[in-house]
N, C-alpha and C positions, 0 to 999 in steps of 0.2 A: 870802885873799878868794875868794869863791865865784863861779865863772863858770857861768851857766845857758845851755847851748847846745842849741838845738832844730833838728833836721834833718828835713826832709820831702823824700821822694823819690817821683817819679811818672814813668811812662813818657811819652816824647814822642809816640809813635804810638798805634795802637789797643791798648786794654787788653782782650785777649780774656777774661780772667778776669772783669772787671767786666761786660763786655757779655754774657757767658754767664750770669752771675748774674742780670742784669736780665731776660733772656729767660725764664729758668727761673722766676723769681718772678712775672713777669707772666703766663706761660702755665700751667705745671703747678701753680703754687701759688696761683693765683687773685688776684694783686695787680694785675691789669691796669688796674683803675679807680683804684687808689690810688697805685701806684709809677710816677712819671714819669721818674726818672733815678737813676743810681747811679754814683759815682766812688770811687776809693780811692787811698791813698798809703801808703808805708812811713813810719812816724813813730818818731823817736828823740829822747830827751832825755838829755843828759849833764850831770852836776854835777861840776865840776872845781875843786879847791882849788889856787890858784896865787898866788905872790907878785907876779908881773908879768903881769897878765891880757893886755895887748896882745901880748906876745911869745908867750904860751901859745896865744892864739887864732890867731896866724899859723902856728904849728907845727901846730895842729889842722887848719887849712884845708889845708895841704900833705899831711898824713897822710890825710885823708878823700878827697882828690882822687886819691891814688895807690893806694887800696885798693878793689878791685872788690867787697869785702864790702858797701860802702855804696851806691855808684852808679857808673855808667859814663857819662861825659859824652856819648858818642855815642848812647846809648839813653834817657837819663833827663834830666828837669828836676830841679833840687834847689833847696831854699831853706834856707839856714843862717842862724840868728838867734842871736847871742851877746849876753848881757847880764851886766853886773857893776856893782857900785856905782860910779857916776860914769862909766860907759862903755858902749859898744855897738858891734857890728860885724855887718854883714849881707853876704851873698853869695848869688848865684844869682837865680832868678826871684822875683817877689813872693810873699809868703806865702799870698795868697788865690787862687793860680792854680787850685787844685782846685775852689774854689767857683765860679770863673768858668766852668770846664768844665761843671760841673753845671748852672749857669744856662743855658748854651747848649744843653745836652741837653734841658732842660725846654722851652725855646722851640721846639725842633724837634718835640718830642712833642706840643705843644699848638697848633701853628700852625693846624691845621685848625679849632680851636675858639676862635681868638683874633681880635682885631681890632686894627688899628693906630690909634693916636691921634697925629695929626700936629699938632705945636705950631706954630701960625701965627707966621711971622716969625723963628723960631729955627733953621730949617733942620735939624730933627732930629725923630725920632719914637720912640715907645716901644710895646712890646707889652703889651696888656691881656689877661690870662688869664681866660677864662671857665670856669665849672664849679666854683667854690668856691675857698677859700683853699688855698695851697700852702705847705708848711713844709719847711725844711731841717733834718735831724737829723744828728748826728755821733756815732759810737761808735768806741771803740778796742778792737780784739780783740787779746789777748795770750796767749802760752803761759803756763801755770801754772808750768812748770819754769823756774827762774831760771838754769840753767846757761849759756845763750847770753849773757845779760846780764853774768854774771860774767866770761866769756871776753872779751867786748868791753871791759869795764872794765879788765881786766888788760892788754890790748893797748894801750889808750890810756895807761895808767899808764907802761908801758914806753917808749912813743914820746914822751910829754910830759915824762917824768922828774919827775912830780909826786906829790902825796899821793894816797891812794885816790880813784878816780873812780867815782862812782855812776851807774847807768843806770836811772833810775826809769821810763822809758818805752821800750818796744821792741815794736812791733806794727804792725798794719794799721789805719789810720783810714779808716772807711767814711763817705761822705757820701751821704745819701738825700734825694730830693725826693718828698714825699708830699702827696696831697690829703687833707685832714682838716679837721674843724670847729674844732679847738682844739689848743693845744700838748700838752695832756694826751692827746688822741686820737692825735696824731702820735707821741708817745712810746710809747703802747701798741702801735701798729702796728709801730714799730721793734723793740720787744721780740719781737714775733711773727716778724719777718723774720730777726732775728739768730740766735737760739738754735735749733739743730737738735734738736728734741724727737722728731720722727717724720718720715716721708718726705714728708708734705705740710705740715709746719710747721717753719719755720726753715731757714737755709741757710749763714749766714756764719761760724759757729763750731761746733766740736764740744765740748760741755760736759765730755767726759771728760778733755780735756787743755788746754782753753782757757777763758778768762774774758773779760769785757768791761766797759768803763766807758762810761757814757752821758756824753758830753761837752757836750751841749746841743742846744737846738732854737730856731729862730727862723722867723718868717714871711718868705717870699720875696716881696719887693715887685714890683709890675708893672714890667716892663721891666728887671729886675735881670739 
C-alpha cells in the first residue's frame, strides 16, 4: 500500500530571506504597487510502499523529528500529513499556517488603504481591502539535479525498512500576494517575479540549475 506523506517546514521567527526578497522586489525591481506579501516554506513529499501503514508512519514521525536535515523543533513549525487507503495521520501545525501568515502580511501592508466593516450584533469585524483585487499565487522551486532526492529516499528506505521510497517533491514553496485584475494577470506577474532572467527581472530561482512548478492561484477574500 502506498503512503503519501507531505511535510511542510517554516521558520517560527523572522524569515530574513523572504523579507529581503520582498524588499528587493518592491524596491529595486519595481513591484511596489503589485507585491503585497511573500512567504515561503520547505516542501517535501514522500511516497512510501508499506505493508502496515500505521506502523510505518509512526516510524517516519520518529525519524523526521530526530533528523536536523528536515526541521528543528526549536526553530521551525512543521506540518506532516500522511494519507493512505483507508487511513490518515497528521502532526504539527495546521497545513494552512503559511497562508495565514501571508494574509496577516497583506493586512499590515494595506491597513492604510483599508477600512473596517463592523458587523452589528456579532462582536466581530473584518478588513475590506481597497485598491483592486488581491490574489494569492503559489510556486514550487526545485533543483534540477535529483541527487538530493535520491539520497533522502535512500535514508528513508534504510530507516523504514521498506520498499523504494520516492521523493517527487523537494523544494521551496513560495506564496505571493499580488494586486492584479485577474487570475491570468496574477500568474503573469508571478512568472516575472520567479525566474531570474536579468538583474531587474526575476529573483526566486536561477534557471541554470533550478526549475519551478506553478501550483495555483486564488483570490484573497476581504478579511482573510
